[in-house]
N, C-alpha and C positions, 0 to 999 in steps of 0.2 A: 204468802199471797199466791193465789192460783191464777195462772196466766191462761188465757183462752186463745188458742191458735186460730188465725184466720185461715181461709181456704188455701192461700198461698202467702208465703213470707213477703212482707211488704218492702218494696225498695225504699230505703231510708237514707236520706242525706243529712249530715250535720254541717251547718253553715256557721262557722265561728268567725271571729275577728274582733279587733280591739274597738274601743269606743269610737263611733263616727266613721268606721271604715267603709260603710255602704252595704252592710249585710241585708238590710230590709229592702233597699232598692234592688239589689240583685235578686232577691227572693220574689219581689213583685214581677220582675221580667220572666223569671223561670216559671212562675204560676201562670203567666199569660200564654205559655206553650202547652197548656193541658189539653189533651184531646177531648172532644165533647163527650165521648162515651165513658170517660174515666172519672173516678172520684179521687181527689187529693186531699190530704190533711196536713195541717201545720201545728206544731207544738212550739210556742214561743215562751221565753223566760225573760222577765224584766226584774232587775234588782230591786226596784222600788215597789210600792204598794198600789200605784196607779198605772194601768196598762194604756199605752199610746200606740205602739207599733201595730197592734191588732187592727185598729181602725184604719190603717193604711193599706190593708190587704183586701183582695176582692171579697165581697160578701154574697156574691150570687150563688146559685145552685151549682153543686159540684165541688165546693170547697168546704172544709170543716177547720175551723181555727180554734185552738185552745191555748189559753195563757196560764202560765204558773207565775204568780207574783210574789215578791219578797224573797230575797236570797238568791243564791245560785244553785241551779239544779246539778251543776257539775260537782259542787263541793259539799253542799248540805246533805241532810238526810236523804237517802235514796228513795225511801218509801213513797213520799208524795209524787215524785217524778214517775216512779214505776206504776203507781196506781193510775195517775192521769194518762200516762202513755198506753197502758193496757186497755183502759176504758175507751180511749180515743180509737184505738185499732179495733176493739171488739164492736163498738157502736157504729163506726163509720165503714169498716171494711174497705179501707182506701187501697187504690192501686199504687200510690206513691205518697210518701211521708217526708216532710222536711222538718228539721229540728233546728231552731235558732237560739243557742244559749245567749245569755247576757254578754256584753262586751268585757265584763270583769270575770268571765268564766274560764275554767281550765278544761278545754275540750278533751284533752287526753284522758282525764278522769271519767268524763261522760262516756267516751268511747270504750273505756275499760269495762264500765257497767253494762253497756249494751252489746258487748260481744261475749258476754258470759253465756255458758251452754243453755240456760233456761230461756234466753231470748231468741235462740236460733230458729225455732219453728215460727216465730212471729216476724222477725226482722231480717231482711236481706240487706246487710250494711254495704252502702256504697263508699267511694273514696271520700275521706274527710276534707272539707274545704275550709281554708282560712282566707278571708278577704283582708287585703292590705291596702291602705290608702297610699297610692303611688305619689300623690302630691306632697306627702309629708315625709318621704323617705330620706330627704336631705336634713331632717330635724333629728339630730343625734339624741337630744334629751327624750324625744318620743320613742325612737327605736331602741334605745338602750334599756328600756324597762324590762324587768324579768318576765312579767306576765306577757308582754308583746312578744318576747322571744320564744316563750313556752308554747304560745298559740301557733307560731310559725313551725316550730319543731314538730308539733302534733299533726301538721297538714301533710296529706298525700298530694293535694292540688292546692296551689297558691294562686288566687285571683287578684291581680293588681287593678284596683278600682281608680277612678278619676284619672285614667291613663291620658286623657286629653289635656289635663292640667299639669302634667309633669314637665319639669324644667330639666336642663342638662344636669344639674346636680342630682336630681332624682334618678335620672337614667344611670348615672355613674353609681349611685348608692345601690340601684337595683342589681346592676352587674356584680357588685361586691356581695350583696345579699345572697344571690344565687350560688356564689362560690361558698359562702359561710355555711349554707344549708344544704350542700350538695348530697350529703348522706341521707337527708330527710325528704325534702320535697321532690316528688317524682314528675310534676308537671307544673309549668308556670304559664298562666294565661293573663292577658290584658283585657280590660273591660272599660268602655267608654259609656258613661251614663247608665251603668248597670247592665248593659246588654251583653248576653252571652248565650250560646246555644246549649240547650240542655244536654245534648248528645256529648259535648265536650267534657262534661263533669260526671256523666253517668257511667263511672268506671267501678269495677270490683274493688272492694276494700282489701288492701294487703297490709297487714299489720307488721309492725316491727317488734320482734321479740326482744324484750329487755330482761335480762337475767340479773336481778338485784341479789347481792350476797354480802356477807360480811367482808371486812377488809381482807385482802389476801394474806396479810401477815396473821390474821386470826384463823383463817382457813388452814394455813400451814401448821398451826399448832394443834389442830384436831386430829384425832385418830381416824384412820381411814374408814373404820367401821361406825364412827359417830355420824348421826344424821346432821346435815347442814342446818344450823340454827336459823330460824325465821327472823328476818330483818324487819323490825318495827320502828326503829329510830336511828338517828345518826350515830356513828358514821357508817357508811357502806359504800361498796363499789358495784359498778354495773358495767355490762357489756351488751351492745346491741349491733346488729348487722342489717345492712340494707343496700341494694344496688351495688354490691361489690365493695362496700366500705365497711369498716369496723369502727365503732364509737366506743371508746373506754372512758368511764367517768368515776369521779369520786365526789362524795359529799361529806363534809366534816362539820362539827359544831361551830357555830359562829364565835364561841368563846375561845377556840383554839386560835393561837397567834403564831405567825411564822416569820422567820427571818427573811426579809425582802430580798437581799442580795444573794443569799444562799439559794432561795427558791428560783430566782431569776437565772442563776448559773445552771441549775438542774434543767429548766425548761430550755434554755438556749443550747444545751449540749445534746438534747434529744434528736435523734435521727429519723428519717423516713416517715414523715407525717404530712398531712394535707392541711389541718387546721389545729390550733390549740387555743382554747378560750378558757379563762379562769377568772375567778373573783376570790381574793384572799384578804383576810385580816392580818396585816403585817406590822412590824415595828416601825414602819414608815406610814402607817394608816391603812385604810382599805385601799387595795390596788386591783385594777382590772388588767388582764392580759388578753390580747387579741392578735395571735401570731398567724401570719400565712408565710409561705416559703419566701416571699419577697420582702416582707416587713415584719419586724418584731416590735409591735406596739404595746406600750403599757403606760398607765397613767393612774392617778388617784381617782377614786370613786366613792360613791355613797355606800353607807353601811348596808350589808346584805343580810338575808335571813340565814345564810350559812356560808361556809367556805366551799367552793366547788371548782372542778376543772374537768374539761372534756378534751380528749385527743381523738382526732379523726384521721384514720390511716387506711392504706390498702396493703400494708405489709404486717407480717407477724412481729409481735413485739413482746418483750419480757416485762409484762405489767407488774410482776412482783418486784423486780428491781426498781422500776420507776416509783412505785408506791413507797418503797423503803426509802428511797432518796427524798421523796416529798416529806415523809414523816420525820426524817432527821432534821429538816428545816424548822420544825416545830420548837418554840422556845418557851412554852408554858405548859403546865400539867393540869390547868383548870378544866 
């Protein structure tokens, strides 16, 4: 597909967020700040086949709104999204572009697509925004969902919506949330009724480089002259750095089962970390681990799509030793 470059790369904002977080309300208020001499464009994605959100946006001159219906532009075939986006930019030549994925979307995957080299002449990517409903932060069943957490992890800016409806429990949960995502979110903002100054979110995008590789034990077995195999499926190990923090993570097949008490011992004996979060299929059932230096919390949880663990630290670590210890806790060969 041939891409047509506009006269100048378009400032592009991705506004993500879980269902009902307030993305469209925020977008409405941002669009109201358009200078008269500029043209702005919006690309919206709804999971269903009937578009509703588009009708809530300004329809007057100076705006161009395009909807993609059915499925998620973050996860499904990239071609329809790329065609729609390229045509929108080519036909409209906007000064600024907003992309609102469905609340069921994975913004990190969309961001990965739009920061590929062939888009650089068209798109000037701004900081990715995730809108979080502040009035529901106390609801653990809501905040514990993997998709919800993945959307926050992808954010450079987190906008707390419905700030006027937050209770004391929500404020406490927000403080905990900031600590949990200290290595990811670079800026936290509160918004009442969707009100937010465009200048507060018009920041350069700074990506977090994630280096996904085979398990370290596999890497150790390779000859130094051998190329590193491409990782296309579980299990794998990754490391990423941002804001002076290192995040080391592992993902294993959900069929792998681990000895709960042996795994707990490994995690409790680890030193010099800021956060440890994990979900494991154990001989005691599926267990979630959420450690901070003051509390070692673990409890039974729902079945997950995989086994996973992340360790956030500001210190050097021997990740090979930790991986070896975790793998020794495995009790099946399935």
